[in-house]
N, C-alpha and C positions, 0 to 999 in steps of 0.2 A: 180580649182573646186575639182579635185580629192584629192589634198593635204588637203583641208578643210574637206572633208568627212572622210579622213584617221585620221585627228586629232580628229574629233568628235568621231570616233569609239574607238580610244585609250582612250579618256577621259571617255567614257561609260564603257569600260572594267575596267579601273582603279577605277571608282566609284563602280562598281559591286563587285570588290575585297575588297574594303574598307568596304562595307556593310557586306560582309561575315565575315571579320575579326571582325567587330564590334559586329555582332551577336554571334560569337564564344566567345568573351570576355564578353558578357552580362551575360552568365551563370556562368562565373568565377570559383570559387572554387568548386561549386557543380558539374560542368561538369568534372573538373579534378578528383574529388573524384570518380565519377561514372566510369571514365576510369580506375582508379586504381583498383576498385572493379572488374570490368570486366576482367582486365588483370590477377588478382590473381586467378580468378576462371576458366578462359578459357585456361587451359593447353590443348594442343592437345592430345586427347585420342582416342585410337581405341575403338571399341565397347566392347572389353573384357578387357580393361585396368582398373586395380584397381584404384579407386579414393577415397582416405581417407576422413574422415569427415571434417578435417580442410580445405581441398581444396574446399569444397562446400560452399563457402562464401555466395552465393546467398540464401542459406537455413537458415543462422543463423545471418547475420549481423543486420537484422532488430530487432533481439532480444536483441542486445547490444547497439544500438544507444540511446543516452540520458541516459544510465545507468552507474553506477559506477561499474567497472568490476574487479574482482580478477581472477587470472589464476593459476591453479595447472599445472606446466609445468617443463620440463627438456630439455636436448639437442635434444630430438626426437620430440619435439612439433613444427613442421615446416609445412609450405605450400610449396609443391613441384612446381617447375617452369617448369619442363619438364616431359614427360611421362616416361622417364627412371629413374626418381627420383634421379638424380645426382646433380641437382641444386635446391636450396630451400632458403627460408627466414624463420627466426624464427617467430612463430605465434605472439609473443609479439611485435616484431618489425613491423610486417605487420599490426596488428590492430592499433598500434600507428600511423602508416603512414596514416591510414584511419580515423584518428581523433576519434577512439574509446577511451573512457576514462578509460584506464587500470590504476588502482591505486596501485595495489600491486601484487607481485608474491608469491605463496606458493610453497616451494621447498621440494621435496621428498628426499629419500636416493640417495646419489651420488651428490646432489646439482643441482641448476638450470642450470648450464653450464656443469654438468656431470663429474667433475674431481675427486670427492672424492672416497676414498676406500670404499669397502663394510664394513658396520658397523661403519664407521668413523663418529664422531660427525659433523653434518653440522650446522654451525652457521647462525643465522639470520644476515642480513646486508643490503647492498645496491648494486644493479646491476651497475657495472661500466659503461656499455654501455648506459643504459637508465636512470639511476638515480632512478629507482623504488625501493621501499623497498622490501626486500626479507624476508619472514617469513619461518623459517625452520620447516618442518614437520618430521624431523628425528633427534633423540637425546632425550633430556629429555622430550620434549613435542611433542608427535607424533599426538596428537589431537589438532587442532587449538583452541585457546582461543576465548571466546565471544568477548573480546576486539579487537582481530585481525580482526574480521568480521564486526566490526562497520563501517558504511559508505559504505557498499557494497550492491549493488542491485542484483547482479548475479555473479556466479562463473563458470568458464570454467574448465573442466578436460580434458586434452589432453596429454596422455603419451603412448608410445609404450610399450606394455606388451609382455611377452613370454609364458603366460599360465601355469605357474608353481606355486604351492601353496606357496612355501617359497620365491618367488620373491616378494618383499615387496610392490610393487605398488598397489596391490589389498587391502592390509591392510590400506595403505594410503587413498585409495578411500573410504573404510569403514568408517574411521573416518571423512573424509570430508562430506560424506553423513549424518552422524549423526549430525555434526555441522550445516550443512545447514538446516536439518529438525528442529533442535532446535531453530534456528534463523529465520526460515521461509524465507530462501533464496533459490531461484531456482538454480539447477545445470544443466549446459549444458555440455553434454559429446560428444566430437568429437571422434568417434570410429575409430579404426585402426585394421587391421587383426591380428589374433593370429597365429604366425608361427608354433606353436604346437597345433593348434586348430582342427586337423584332427583325434584326438584320445583321449580317457579317460583311465587313467591307474594309478597304484600305490596304496599304502596304503591310507586309508581314515583317516583323523585326528580325534582323540578322544578328545572331548571338554576338558577333564581334562589336556590335553597337549597344550592347547591354548596359543599362544604367538604372537608377531608381525610377526614371521615367519610362522604363520598359525593361523587364527582366526575362521575358519569355518569348519564344518564337511564335507569336500570335499576331493576327491582324490588328490594325488600329482600333476597329470596333469588333469585339469578340462575341457578342450575343449571349453572354452567360450572366447569371446572377452570381453574387458572392459565394453562395453555397455550391453552385455548380462549378465555379472556378476552383474552389477548394478541392473538390473531387478530382478535377483535372490535375492540380498540382501534385496530389498524391498518386493518381493513376499513371501519369506520365513520368513520375519520379524526377520532378524538376527541383525538389528541395536538395540542399547541399548533402552530398554523400548519399543521395537517393533515400534519405530517411523518410519514414511514414508517420504522419501525425494522426493521432486518435481523435477523429472528429465526429460530432453528432450535429446533425442539421435539423432545425425546425423549419420546414418548408412554408412558403406563403400559401394560404388557402385561396382558392378561386382565382388563380392567376395562370395565364399561359403567356408564351412569348409574343402572342398577337394581341394581348390585352393592353389597351392604353392605360398608362399609369401617370396620374398627375402627382408630381413630387410636392408634398405639402410644406416641407421645410427646405429652404435652400441648402443643398448639400455642402456648399462651400461659399465663402463671401462673394465670389464673382460669378456664381451661377444663380441668378435671382428668380428665374421662372422657367417654364417649360420650353419656351422658344430658345432661350440661351442653352439649355441642356440639349435640345435637338441640334442646334448649330455647332455645339462645342467640338464634335469630332473634326469638322471642317475648319472652323475658325481657330481651333486650338493649335493648328499648324503654324499660325502667325506668331505663336509664342516663341518659335525658333527663328524668327526674323526680327527686323527692326521696325516692323509695322505694328501699330497699336490695334488691339482687338476689343476695344471698348472699355478697357480698364481705366478707371478715373472718370467714368460717367455712370449714369444709372441704367445703361443699356449694354452691360458687359456681354461679350460674345454675341452681340446682335448688330454690330457695326465694326468697321475697320477703317483705318486711315493713317496717314503719315504726312509730314510736311513736304516730302519729296515725291509724292504722287501728283501727277499732272493735273492742276486745277482746271484746265480746259476740258478734261475728260471726266473728272470727278466733281460734280456740282454740289455734292453734299460735304459739309465740313463741321467740325466740332473741335473743342479744346479740352483735352484731359486735365482734370484737377485732382488734387489729393482728396480722397474720400474713404468711406468705410471699405476696408479690404484692399485699398490701393494707396499706400503712402507715397510711392514714387512710380506712378505709371509711366510707360514709355511716352516721350514727348510731352511731359508735364508742362502745362501752361503754354504749349505751342499749338498753333492752328494746324489741324490735320485735315487733309482732303481724302475722301473715300466714299463708302456706300453705307446706307442705312438698310439693315436687313430685318428689322423687328417684325415686319409683316411678310417675310419671305416664306414660301410654302414648301421648301425643301423637305423631303422625307425619305427615310430608309436608304441613304447613301452618304458616302463621304464625297464632298464636292471639292474639286480643285480649281473651279472656274475663277474664284475670287483671288486666289493666290497667283494663278497664271496672269490674270488681268492686271494685278498689281505690279508684277515683275515687268510685264510688257509695256506698262505705261508709267514706269518710274522715271523721273527726270535724271536720276543717277542710279543705274542698275546695281552698281557696286555697293550701294547702301542697303539693299533689300535683305540679303541673307546674313545671318549670324551662323556661319557654316557648322561649327561644332555643335551648337545648341539645336540647330535645325535637324541635324542628323539624329540626335538623341530623340527628338520628338517624332520624326518620321520613322525611325528604326532602321533606316537605310540611307546610304549616301547617294543612291541612284536617283531619288526623287528630285533633289536639287539639280543634279546634272541634266535630268530629262527636261526640266522647266527651262533651264538656261540654254538648252539645245533647241528649244522651240517646239517640242512635241506637244500635240494637242492633248486635252483631257482624255479623250477617247483612246488615243494610242497609249497613254501612260497607264490607264486602267486595264488595258488589255494585258499588260505585263504582270498584273496582280493575279490573274485568273487562276493559274495552276496552284499557286500557294493557297488561295482562298478555298479552292475545291478540296485540297488536301486537309486543310484545317477543319472544314465542315465535317469531314468523315471522322476526325478525331473528336470533335465537339459532340457528336451524336451519342457517344459512349457515356457522357457525363450529364446529360440533360435530366433534370428533375421534372420540368414542365414541358408540355407539348409546344 
């Protein structure tokens, strides 16, 4: 009798288990996809952990389902898998895994996978991993064509910026917003922190010096995230013909402009770490000169030097070589004299001291400036003239004050973060 009851119990349990399995299978792919969405968005976060826009899939996946999606992306366009931001999947790969119909990738300077030199022509082509067509936004056609936007219902913009005017991703966004407005395509911006977002400084661009290195009358360091800058482009009517782009921004959680943000993935080949990103606004001005700013070494934007700087005054030297991100660095294979700044403590300002020191101590001052290129980087022709005239850093910075104060008043209108 006991054996009969035991067998009936086993059969009942077995039937119950089979019912559970059957119910689980009944939901099929939909249940699996919901689990994937949940896993992507549910990284363990402390109350004060920064959560970038891309990670907040619960806030934007519904905007993408059933749509034909284009993505402006590079190597920083990722969804983080842990709170330390050391593990991640690319946004494109993640969305494809969730059955989002990503149809093409739009690639900015340095390319989709981020291996091209600064200023190097980025070709359109096909992504080896996904097979998706890649349309270059850097080279001959920096503004996407109407034909390239055909059959798209929405575009995503997700790129890590560093908050410097001549860092070309904001120019790329300008053109994307124009194209979206003209084609009546909405733009979804997945915001990320600005590692230089805690200050505003530097010369303000004069529109007569407008180029892809600077398209707007803003200071060298503007103190805005990509999302905030997009709001400014719309609000100030800086797009061509004053068109307005339909934008949706997914803000960063637990971020303010006073929050330190460690950039976990180098945003471009020659910004390898936080120190380089911090010094970039200042040493980036060397890009408009004939002085090397660390390209061709492992300390990009953490040193500077040239063969024509006085070796009696500059006791640090190095030799730029071809390397990742710099096929032809300035003064390739030549001994350069300069300064090592990898441990410099500069913070919250654009410094001119290294540029002024270089000019004053060049063995041939005529070799320092590449005038047209320097004006594009500085946004004004005044800065070179001031340095050549012997003005001090303090006196030069005093000439920026009125423009900076005027911009800060405009900036307040578009802030998403305190």
